[in-house]
N, CA, C and O atoms as a GROMACS GRO file, in nm:
protein
  516
    1MET      N    1   8.545  11.667  12.767
    1MET     CA    2   8.553  11.542  12.694
    1MET      C    3   8.692  11.482  12.713
    1MET      O    4   8.792  11.551  12.697
    2GLU      N    5   8.696  11.357  12.747
    2GLU     CA    6   8.824  11.291  12.767
    2GLU      C    7   8.883  11.251  12.633
    2GLU      O    8   8.812  11.220  12.537
    3ARG      N    9   9.015  11.252  12.630
    3ARG     CA   10   9.084  11.208  12.510
    3ARG      C   11   9.054  11.061  12.485
    3ARG      O   12   9.065  10.978  12.575
    4ASN      N   13   9.016  11.031  12.362
    4ASN     CA   14   8.986  10.892  12.326
    4ASN      C   15   9.116  10.813  12.324
    4ASN      O   16   9.218  10.861  12.274
    5SER      N   17   9.111  10.693  12.377
    5SER     CA   18   9.232  10.610  12.381
    5SER      C   19   9.221  10.488  12.290
    5SER      O   20   9.317  10.412  12.278
    6ASP      N   21   9.105  10.471  12.225
    6ASP     CA   22   9.093  10.357  12.136
    6ASP      C   23   9.166  10.384  12.004
    6ASP      O   24   9.191  10.498  11.967
    7LYS      N   25   9.198  10.276  11.936
    7LYS     CA   26   9.267  10.288  11.807
    7LYS      C   27   9.164  10.327  11.702
    7LYS      O   28   9.052  10.276  11.700
    8ALA      N   29   9.202  10.416  11.615
    8ALA     CA   30   9.114  10.463  11.509
    8ALA      C   31   9.174  10.427  11.374
    8ALA      O   32   9.296  10.431  11.356
    9ILE      N   33   9.089  10.391  11.281
    9ILE     CA   34   9.133  10.356  11.146
    9ILE      C   35   9.090  10.468  11.052
    9ILE      O   36   8.972  10.502  11.045
   10VAL      N   37   9.187  10.524  10.981
   10VAL     CA   38   9.160  10.629  10.884
   10VAL      C   39   9.163  10.567  10.746
   10VAL      O   40   9.263  10.508  10.705
   11ILE      N   41   9.052  10.581  10.674
   11ILE     CA   42   9.044  10.533  10.536
   11ILE      C   43   9.048  10.658  10.448
   11ILE      O   44   8.964  10.747  10.460
   12TYR      N   45   9.146  10.663  10.360
   12TYR     CA   46   9.173  10.784  10.282
   12TYR      C   47   9.203  10.748  10.137
   12TYR      O   48   9.228  10.632  10.106
   13ASP      N   49   9.200  10.848  10.050
   13ASP     CA   50   9.232  10.829   9.908
   13ASP      C   51   9.383  10.816   9.894
   13ASP      O   52   9.456  10.915   9.901
   14GLY      N   53   9.430  10.696   9.876
   14GLY     CA   54   9.573  10.668   9.869
   14GLY      C   55   9.640  10.715   9.741
   14GLY      O   56   9.763  10.710   9.731
   15LYS      N   57   9.562  10.761   9.643
   15LYS     CA   58   9.620  10.809   9.518
   15LYS      C   59   9.625  10.961   9.510
   15LYS      O   60   9.671  11.018   9.411
   16CYS      N   61   9.578  11.027   9.614
   16CYS     CA   62   9.571  11.173   9.617
   16CYS      C   63   9.688  11.227   9.699
   16CYS      O   64   9.704  11.189   9.815
   17ASP      N   65   9.769  11.314   9.641
   17ASP     CA   66   9.883  11.371   9.712
   17ASP      C   67   9.839  11.450   9.835
   17ASP      O   68   9.903  11.443   9.940
   18PHE      N   69   9.730  11.525   9.823
   18PHE     CA   70   9.679  11.603   9.937
   18PHE      C   71   9.638  11.510  10.051
   18PHE      O   72   9.668  11.535  10.167
   19CYS      N   73   9.568  11.402  10.016
   19CYS     CA   74   9.522  11.306  10.116
   19CYS      C   75   9.641  11.233  10.180
   19CYS      O   76   9.643  11.211  10.301
   20GLN      N   77   9.738  11.196  10.098
   20GLN     CA   78   9.859  11.131  10.149
   20GLN      C   79   9.934  11.225  10.242
   20GLN      O   80   9.985  11.183  10.346
   21GLY      N   81   9.942  11.353  10.206
   21GLY     CA   82  10.006  11.451  10.291
   21GLY      C   83   9.933  11.468  10.423
   21GLY      O   84   9.996  11.483  10.528
   22SER      N   85   9.800  11.464  10.419
   22SER     CA   86   9.720  11.474  10.542
   22SER      C   87   9.744  11.354  10.631
   22SER      O   88   9.757  11.367  10.753
   23LYS      N   89   9.751  11.236  10.570
   23LYS     CA   90   9.780  11.113  10.645
   23LYS      C   91   9.917  11.124  10.712
   23LYS      O   92   9.931  11.090  10.830
   24ASP      N   93  10.016  11.171  10.638
   24ASP     CA   94  10.151  11.186  10.693
   24ASP      C   95  10.152  11.286  10.809
   24ASP      O   96  10.220  11.265  10.910
   25TRP      N   97  10.076  11.395  10.794
   25TRP     CA   98  10.066  11.498  10.899
   25TRP      C   99  10.010  11.437  11.027
   25TRP      O  100  10.061  11.462  11.136
   26ILE      N  101   9.904  11.358  11.014
   26ILE     CA  102   9.843  11.291  11.130
   26ILE      C  103   9.943  11.194  11.193
   26ILE      O  104   9.962  11.194  11.315
   27GLU      N  105  10.007  11.112  11.110
   27GLU     CA  106  10.104  11.013  11.161
   27GLU      C  107  10.215  11.078  11.243
   27GLU      O  108  10.256  11.023  11.346
   28LYS      N  109  10.264  11.192  11.199
   28LYS     CA  110  10.374  11.260  11.268
   28LYS      C  111  10.332  11.312  11.405
   28LYS      O  112  10.416  11.327  11.494
   29ARG      N  113  10.204  11.339  11.424
   29ARG     CA  114  10.156  11.401  11.546
   29ARG      C  115  10.083  11.304  11.640
   29ARG      O  116  10.049  11.340  11.753
   30ALA      N  117  10.061  11.184  11.593
   30ALA     CA  118   9.987  11.085  11.672
   30ALA      C  119  10.080  11.010  11.766
   30ALA      O  120  10.197  10.987  11.736
   31LEU      N  121  10.026  10.974  11.880
   31LEU     CA  122  10.099  10.886  11.970
   31LEU      C  123  10.106  10.748  11.903
   31LEU      O  124  10.016  10.712  11.827
   32PRO      N  125  10.210  10.671  11.931
   32PRO     CA  126  10.224  10.539  11.869
   32PRO      C  127  10.101  10.452  11.892
   32PRO      O  128  10.047  10.445  12.002
   33GLY      N  129  10.059  10.386  11.786
   33GLY     CA  130   9.949  10.291  11.796
   33GLY      C  131   9.809  10.351  11.800
   33GLY      O  132   9.712  10.277  11.817
   34ARG      N  133   9.797  10.481  11.785
   34ARG     CA  134   9.665  10.545  11.793
   34ARG      C  135   9.586  10.536  11.663
   34ARG      O  136   9.463  10.541  11.665
   35PHE      N  137   9.656  10.522  11.550
   35PHE     CA  138   9.589  10.519  11.421
   35PHE      C  139   9.641  10.404  11.336
   35PHE      O  140   9.755  10.360  11.347
   36GLU      N  141   9.553  10.358  11.252
   36GLU     CA  142   9.589  10.268  11.143
   36GLU      C  143   9.538  10.337  11.017
   36GLU      O  144   9.431  10.398  11.019
   37PHE      N  145   9.612  10.328  10.909
   37PHE     CA  146   9.575  10.395  10.785
   37PHE      C  147   9.555  10.291  10.676
   37PHE      O  148   9.638  10.203  10.656
   38ILE      N  149   9.444  10.304  10.605
   38ILE     CA  150   9.412  10.212  10.497
   38ILE      C  151   9.368  10.293  10.376
   38ILE      O  152   9.281  10.379  10.386
   39SER      N  153   9.428  10.265  10.263
   39SER     CA  154   9.392  10.332  10.139
   39SER      C  155   9.253  10.285  10.095
   39SER      O  156   9.219  10.167  10.104
   40CYS      N  157   9.174  10.379  10.048
   40CYS     CA  158   9.041  10.348   9.998
   40CYS      C  159   9.048  10.245   9.885
   40CYS      O  160   8.959  10.160   9.872
   41GLN      N  161   9.152  10.253   9.804
   41GLN     CA  162   9.164  10.166   9.687
   41GLN      C  163   9.212  10.024   9.721
   41GLN      O  164   9.214   9.938   9.633
   42SER      N  165   9.251  10.000   9.844
   42SER     CA  166   9.313   9.872   9.879
   42SER      C  167   9.212   9.758   9.892
   42SER      O  168   9.095   9.780   9.926
   43ASP      N  169   9.260   9.639   9.865
   43ASP     CA  170   9.178   9.518   9.887
   43ASP      C  171   9.148   9.501  10.035
   43ASP      O  172   9.043   9.448  10.072
   44GLU      N  173   9.242   9.545  10.120
   44GLU     CA  174   9.220   9.535  10.265
   44GLU      C  175   9.096   9.613  10.307
   44GLU      O  176   9.016   9.564  10.386
   45ARG      N  177   9.079   9.735  10.254
   45ARG     CA  178   8.960   9.814  10.287
   45ARG      C  179   8.834   9.742  10.243
   45ARG      O  180   8.736   9.736  10.318
   46LYS      N  181   8.835   9.688  10.124
   46LYS     CA  182   8.718   9.617  10.072
   46LYS      C  183   8.686   9.494  10.156
   46LYS      O  184   8.570   9.463  10.180
   47ARG      N  185   8.790   9.425  10.202
   47ARG     CA  186   8.771   9.304  10.282
   47ARG      C  187   8.724   9.338  10.424
   47ARG      O  188   8.630   9.277  10.474
   48ARG      N  189   8.790   9.433  10.488
   48ARG     CA  190   8.760   9.465  10.628
   48ARG      C  191   8.639   9.554  10.647
   48ARG      O  192   8.571   9.547  10.749
   49PHE      N  193   8.610   9.638  10.548
   49PHE     CA  194   8.500   9.734  10.561
   49PHE      C  195   8.411   9.733  10.438
   49PHE      O  196   8.401   9.833  10.367
   50PRO      N  197   8.346   9.620  10.412
   50PRO     CA  198   8.262   9.612  10.292
   50PRO      C  199   8.142   9.707  10.296
   50PRO      O  200   8.085   9.739  10.192
   51SER      N  201   8.104   9.753  10.415
   51SER     CA  202   7.990   9.845  10.425
   51SER      C  203   8.027   9.988  10.383
   51SER      O  204   7.939  10.070  10.361
   52ILE      N  205   8.157  10.016  10.372
   52ILE     CA  206   8.202  10.147  10.324
   52ILE      C  207   8.234  10.134  10.176
   52ILE      O  208   8.332  10.069  10.138
   53SER      N  209   8.152  10.196  10.095
   53SER     CA  210   8.169  10.184   9.950
   53SER      C  211   8.288  10.266   9.901
   53SER      O  212   8.334  10.358   9.969
   54THR      N  213   8.335  10.232   9.783
   54THR     CA  214   8.442  10.309   9.721
   54THR      C  215   8.397  10.453   9.701
   54THR      O  216   8.475  10.546   9.721
   55GLU      N  217   8.272  10.472   9.663
   55GLU     CA  218   8.219  10.607   9.642
   55GLU      C  219   8.225  10.688   9.772
   55GLU      O  220   8.261  10.806   9.770
   56GLN      N  221   8.189  10.625   9.884
   56GLN     CA  222   8.191  10.694  10.013
   56GLN      C  223   8.332  10.738  10.050
   56GLN      O  224   8.354  10.852  10.090
   57CYS      N  225   8.427  10.647  10.038
   57CYS     CA  226   8.562  10.681  10.083
   57CYS      C  227   8.637  10.766   9.981
   57CYS      O  228   8.740  10.825  10.015
   58MET      N  229   8.590  10.774   9.859
   58MET     CA  230   8.650  10.867   9.763
   58MET      C  231   8.592  11.007   9.781
   58MET      O  232   8.656  11.106   9.745
   59ALA      N  233   8.472  11.016   9.835
   59ALA     CA  234   8.408  11.146   9.857
   59ALA      C  235   8.459  11.213   9.984
   59ALA      O  236   8.465  11.336   9.992
   60ALA      N  237   8.495  11.133  10.084
   60ALA     CA  238   8.538  11.188  10.213
   60ALA      C  239   8.615  11.082  10.290
   60ALA      O  240   8.587  10.962  10.278
   61LEU      N  241   8.713  11.127  10.370
   61LEU     CA  242   8.784  11.029  10.452
   61LEU      C  243   8.687  10.967  10.552
   61LEU      O  244   8.588  11.028  10.591
   62GLN      N  245   8.716  10.847  10.591
   62GLN     CA  246   8.633  10.774  10.686
   62GLN      C  247   8.719  10.741  10.807
   62GLN      O  248   8.834  10.700  10.793
   63LEU      N  249   8.662  10.759  10.924
   63LEU     CA  250   8.730  10.727  11.049
   63LEU      C  251   8.648  10.621  11.119
   63LEU      O  252   8.532  10.644  11.154
   64VAL      N  253   8.707  10.504  11.140
   64VAL     CA  254   8.637  10.393  11.203
   64VAL      C  255   8.697  10.371  11.342
   64VAL      O  256   8.817  10.350  11.356
   65LEU      N  257   8.611  10.377  11.444
   65LEU     CA  258   8.657  10.356  11.581
   65LEU      C  259   8.639  10.210  11.620
   65LEU      O  260   8.566  10.136  11.555
   66GLU      N  261   8.708  10.169  11.726
   66GLU     CA  262   8.705  10.028  11.769
   66GLU      C  263   8.564   9.979  11.796
   66GLU      O  264   8.534   9.862  11.771
   67GLY      N  265   8.476  10.062  11.846
   67GLY     CA  266   8.339  10.022  11.875
   67GLY      C  267   8.251  10.010  11.752
   67GLY      O  268   8.136   9.969  11.761
   68GLY      N  269   8.306  10.045  11.635
   68GLY     CA  270   8.231  10.034  11.511
   68GLY      C  271   8.171  10.166  11.463
   68GLY      O  272   8.114  10.170  11.354
   69THR      N  273   8.183  10.272  11.542
   69THR     CA  274   8.132  10.401  11.498
   69THR      C  275   8.216  10.451  11.381
   69THR      O  276   8.338  10.441  11.382
   70ILE      N  277   8.148  10.505  11.280
   70ILE     CA  278   8.215  10.558  11.162
   70ILE      C  279   8.183  10.706  11.151
   70ILE      O  280   8.067  10.747  11.153
   71TYR      N  281   8.288  10.786  11.138
   71TYR     CA  282   8.274  10.929  11.112
   71TYR      C  283   8.324  10.955  10.971
   71TYR      O  284   8.423  10.897  10.927
   72SER      N  285   8.254  11.042  10.902
   72SER     CA  286   8.289  11.071  10.764
   72SER      C  287   8.316  11.220  10.745
   72SER      O  288   8.247  11.304  10.802
   73GLY      N  289   8.417  11.251  10.664
   73GLY     CA  290   8.444  11.389  10.628
   73GLY      C  291   8.468  11.481  10.745
   73GLY      O  292   8.550  11.454  10.832
   74ALA      N  293   8.392  11.593  10.746
   74ALA     CA  294   8.410  11.696  10.849
   74ALA      C  295   8.386  11.642  10.989
   74ALA      O  296   8.447  11.690  11.085
   75GLU      N  297   8.298  11.544  11.004
   75GLU     CA  298   8.272  11.486  11.136
   75GLU      C  299   8.394  11.413  11.190
   75GLU      O  300   8.410  11.402  11.312
   76ALA      N  301   8.479  11.364  11.102
   76ALA     CA  302   8.597  11.288  11.144
   76ALA      C  303   8.710  11.376  11.196
   76ALA      O  304   8.790  11.332  11.278
   77ILE      N  305   8.718  11.500  11.149
   77ILE     CA  306   8.830  11.586  11.180
   77ILE      C  307   8.845  11.611  11.332
   77ILE      O  308   8.954  11.592  11.385
   78PRO      N  309   8.738  11.652  11.404
   78PRO     CA  310   8.756  11.670  11.549
   78PRO      C  311   8.795  11.541  11.621
   78PRO      O  312   8.873  11.543  11.716
   79GLU      N  313   8.741  11.429  11.574
   79GLU     CA  314   8.776  11.300  11.635
   79GLU      C  315   8.924  11.268  11.615
   79GLU      O  316   8.988  11.213  11.705
   80ILE      N  317   8.976  11.302  11.499
   80ILE     CA  318   9.119  11.280  11.472
   80ILE      C  319   9.202  11.372  11.560
   80ILE      O  320   9.298  11.328  11.624
   81LEU      N  321   9.167  11.501  11.562
   81LEU     CA  322   9.242  11.598  11.643
   81LEU      C  323   9.243  11.562  11.790
   81LEU      O  324   9.340  11.588  11.860
   82ASN      N  325   9.135  11.503  11.838
   82ASN     CA  326   9.125  11.461  11.977
   82ASN      C  327   9.228  11.353  12.011
   82ASN      O  328   9.261  11.333  12.128
   83ARG      N  329   9.276  11.284  11.910
   83ARG     CA  330   9.372  11.175  11.930
   83ARG      C  331   9.516  11.217  11.901
   83ARG      O  332   9.607  11.134  11.902
   84LEU      N  333   9.537  11.347  11.876
   84LEU     CA  334   9.671  11.397  11.847
   84LEU      C  335   9.726  11.476  11.965
   84LEU      O  336   9.654  11.548  12.033
   85GLU      N  337   9.853  11.460  11.986
   85GLU     CA  338   9.920  11.534  12.093
   85GLU      C  339   9.927  11.682  12.058
   85GLU      O  340   9.982  11.719  11.954
   86GLY      N  341   9.870  11.767  12.144
   86GLY     CA  342   9.879  11.911  12.127
   86GLY      C  343   9.776  11.974  12.035
   86GLY      O  344   9.787  12.092  12.004
   87TRP      N  345   9.675  11.900  11.992
   87TRP     CA  346   9.576  11.954  11.898
   87TRP      C  347   9.434  11.954  11.952
   87TRP      O  348   9.340  11.980  11.877
   88ARG      N  349   9.415  11.924  12.081
   88ARG     CA  350   9.279  11.923  12.138
   88ARG      C  351   9.216  12.061  12.136
   88ARG      O  352   9.094  12.072  12.127
   89TRP      N  353   9.296  12.167  12.144
   89TRP     CA  354   9.242  12.303  12.141
   89TRP      C  355   9.164  12.327  12.012
   89TRP      O  356   9.057  12.389  12.014
   90LEU      N  357   9.216  12.278  11.900
   90LEU     CA  358   9.147  12.297  11.772
   90LEU      C  359   9.024  12.207  11.764
   90LEU      O  360   8.922  12.245  11.707
   91GLU      N  361   9.034  12.089  11.821
   91GLU     CA  362   8.918  11.998  11.825
   91GLU      C  363   8.802  12.067  11.896
   91GLU      O  364   8.688  12.058  11.850
   92LYS      N  365   8.829  12.135  12.006
   92LYS     CA  366   8.724  12.204  12.081
   92LYS      C  367   8.661  12.317  11.998
   92LYS      O  368   8.540  12.335  12.001
   93ILE      N  369   8.743  12.392  11.926
   93ILE     CA  370   8.693  12.501  11.841
   93ILE      C  371   8.603  12.446  11.730
   93ILE      O  372   8.498  12.503  11.700
   94LEU      N  373   8.644  12.335  11.670
   94LEU     CA  374   8.565  12.276  11.561
   94LEU      C  375   8.429  12.225  11.609
   94LEU      O  376   8.341  12.198  11.527
   95ARG      N  377   8.412  12.210  11.739
   95ARG     CA  378   8.284  12.165  11.794
   95ARG      C  379   8.192  12.282  11.833
   95ARG      O  380   8.078  12.260  11.873
   96TRP      N  381   8.241  12.407  11.822
   96TRP     CA  382   8.155  12.521  11.848
   96TRP      C  383   8.040  12.518  11.746
   96TRP      O  384   8.064  12.486  11.630
   97PRO      N  385   7.918  12.550  11.786
   97PRO     CA  386   7.801  12.536  11.697
   97PRO      C  387   7.817  12.599  11.558
   97PRO      O  388   7.790  12.533  11.459
   98LEU      N  389   7.859  12.724  11.549
   98LEU     CA  390   7.870  12.788  11.418
   98LEU      C  391   7.978  12.722  11.332
   98LEU      O  392   7.957  12.697  11.213
   99ILE      N  393   8.092  12.694  11.393
   99ILE     CA  394   8.201  12.629  11.321
   99ILE      C  395   8.157  12.489  11.276
   99ILE      O  396   8.186  12.448  11.164
  100LYS      N  397   8.088  12.418  11.364
  100LYS     CA  398   8.041  12.283  11.331
  100LYS      C  399   7.945  12.285  11.212
  100LYS      O  400   7.946  12.194  11.129
  101LYS      N  401   7.861  12.389  11.202
  101LYS     CA  402   7.769  12.401  11.088
  101LYS      C  403   7.843  12.430  10.959
  101LYS      O  404   7.803  12.383  10.852
  102MET      N  405   7.950  12.508  10.967
  102MET     CA  406   8.026  12.544  10.847
  102MET      C  407   8.120  12.432  10.802
  102MET      O  408   8.155  12.424  10.684
  103GLY      N  409   8.160  12.345  10.894
  103GLY     CA  410   8.258  12.240  10.866
  103GLY      C  411   8.230  12.156  10.744
  103GLY      O  412   8.319  12.138  10.661
  104PRO      N  413   8.108  12.102  10.729
  104PRO     CA  414   8.081  12.018  10.612
  104PRO      C  415   8.098  12.093  10.479
  104PRO      O  416   8.144  12.034  10.381
  105PHE      N  417   8.061  12.219  10.474
  105PHE     CA  418   8.074  12.297  10.351
  105PHE      C  419   8.221  12.320  10.317
  105PHE      O  420   8.262  12.307  10.201
  106ILE      N  421   8.300  12.354  10.418
  106ILE     CA  422   8.443  12.375  10.397
  106ILE      C  423   8.509  12.244  10.357
  106ILE      O  424   8.589  12.240  10.263
  107TYR      N  425   8.477  12.136  10.429
  107TYR     CA  426   8.536  12.006  10.399
  107TYR      C  427   8.505  11.965  10.255
  107TYR      O  428   8.594  11.923  10.182
  108GLN      N  429   8.379  11.978  10.215
  108GLN     CA  430   8.341  11.936  10.080
  108GLN      C  431   8.410  12.020   9.973
  108GLN      O  432   8.448  11.969   9.868
  109GLY      N  433   8.428  12.150  10.001
  109GLY     CA  434   8.500  12.235   9.906
  109GLY      C  435   8.644  12.190   9.888
  109GLY      O  436   8.693  12.182   9.776
  110VAL      N  437   8.710  12.160   9.998
  110VAL     CA  438   8.848  12.112   9.991
  110VAL      C  439   8.852  11.974   9.924
  110VAL      O  440   8.936  11.949   9.838
  111ALA      N  441   8.760  11.886   9.962
  111ALA     CA  442   8.758  11.750   9.905
  111ALA      C  443   8.735  11.753   9.753
  111ALA      O  444   8.799  11.679   9.679
  112ARG      N  445   8.645  11.839   9.709
  112ARG     CA  446   8.616  11.848   9.566
  112ARG      C  447   8.736  11.898   9.486
  112ARG      O  448   8.753  11.861   9.370
  113HIS      N  449   8.817  11.981   9.548
  113HIS     CA  450   8.928  12.043   9.477
  113HIS      C  451   9.064  11.993   9.524
  113HIS      O  452   9.165  12.059   9.501
  114ARG      N  453   9.067  11.877   9.588
  114ARG     CA  454   9.194  11.828   9.645
  114ARG      C  455   9.298  11.800   9.538
  114ARG      O  456   9.418  11.817   9.564
  115GLY      N  457   9.258  11.758   9.421
  115GLY     CA  458   9.354  11.736   9.313
  115GLY      C  459   9.421  11.866   9.272
  115GLY      O  460   9.542  11.871   9.254
  116PHE      N  461   9.342  11.972   9.258
  116PHE     CA  462   9.396  12.103   9.223
  116PHE      C  463   9.486  12.153   9.336
  116PHE      O  464   9.595  12.205   9.311
  117ILE      N  465   9.441  12.139   9.460
  117ILE     CA  466   9.520  12.184   9.576
  117ILE      C  467   9.655  12.114   9.576
  117ILE      O  468   9.757  12.176   9.604
  118SER      N  469   9.655  11.985   9.546
  118SER     CA  470   9.780  11.910   9.540
  118SER      C  471   9.874  11.965   9.434
  118SER      O  472   9.996  11.968   9.452
  119CYS      N  473   9.817  12.010   9.322
  119CYS     CA  474   9.898  12.062   9.213
  119CYS      C  475   9.959  12.197   9.244
  119CYS      O  476  10.071  12.226   9.201
  120VAL      N  477   9.887  12.282   9.318
  120VAL     CA  478   9.938  12.416   9.344
  120VAL      C  479  10.032  12.422   9.465
  120VAL      O  480  10.109  12.517   9.478
  121LEU      N  481  10.026  12.322   9.552
  121LEU     CA  482  10.121  12.319   9.663
  121LEU      C  483  10.259  12.281   9.610
  121LEU      O  484  10.270  12.190   9.528
  122PRO      N  485  10.363  12.349   9.657
  122PRO     CA  486  10.498  12.310   9.613
  122PRO      C  487  10.524  12.164   9.649
  122PRO      O  488  10.483  12.117   9.755
  123ARG      N  489  10.592  12.095   9.562
  123ARG     CA  490  10.623  11.953   9.582
  123ARG      C  491  10.685  11.932   9.719
  123ARG      O  492  10.784  11.997   9.755
  124GLY      N  493  10.626  11.839   9.798
  124GLY     CA  494  10.679  11.808   9.930
  124GLY      C  495  10.614  11.890  10.039
  124GLY      O  496  10.610  11.845  10.154
  125LYS      N  497  10.563  12.008  10.008
  125LYS     CA  498  10.501  12.094  10.109
  125LYS      C  499  10.372  12.033  10.161
  125LYS      O  500  10.343  12.042  10.280
  126GLN      N  501  10.294  11.970  10.073
  126GLN     CA  502  10.167  11.913  10.119
  126GLN      C  503  10.187  11.804  10.220
  126GLN      O  504  10.094  11.772  10.295
  127LYS      N  505  10.304  11.746  10.226
  127LYS     CA  506  10.327  11.640  10.324
  127LYS      C  507  10.375  11.696  10.457
  127LYS      O  508  10.381  11.623  10.556
  128ARG      N  509  10.409  11.824  10.462
  128ARG     CA  510  10.454  11.885  10.585
  128ARG      C  511  10.349  11.979  10.643
  128ARG      O  512  10.359  12.018  10.759
  129ALA      N  513  10.251  12.016  10.565
  129ALA     CA  514  10.152  12.115  10.608
  129ALA      C  515  10.078  12.075  10.732
  129ALA      O  516   9.991  12.149  10.780
   0.00000   0.00000   0.00000
């Protein structure tokens, strides 16, 4: 699979420390111009992506590609990793059949408890993880 070169838009929970830390982690590893980040709570998200409900983007991050394809939650993670320098190896592992089947369960567990995870991580660590 070739590395995707189109710009991807990540829609995330802008009020969640864990989500903000994940966004920062992606930004630090992405090549310039590869991602745009929009908070789920923003008016911009509502204006540009009215088909993505607040409920959808609060339940899982959304990745919107230039062609209009939308990946949600665990499906978005390999697509994001494919666009990061030095992380394609993990993207390939996440596409292995057994790992791919487990991904949604793991993602939902983390998403459901992201507030708690943010609280137990030492201040500032979640943004470097």
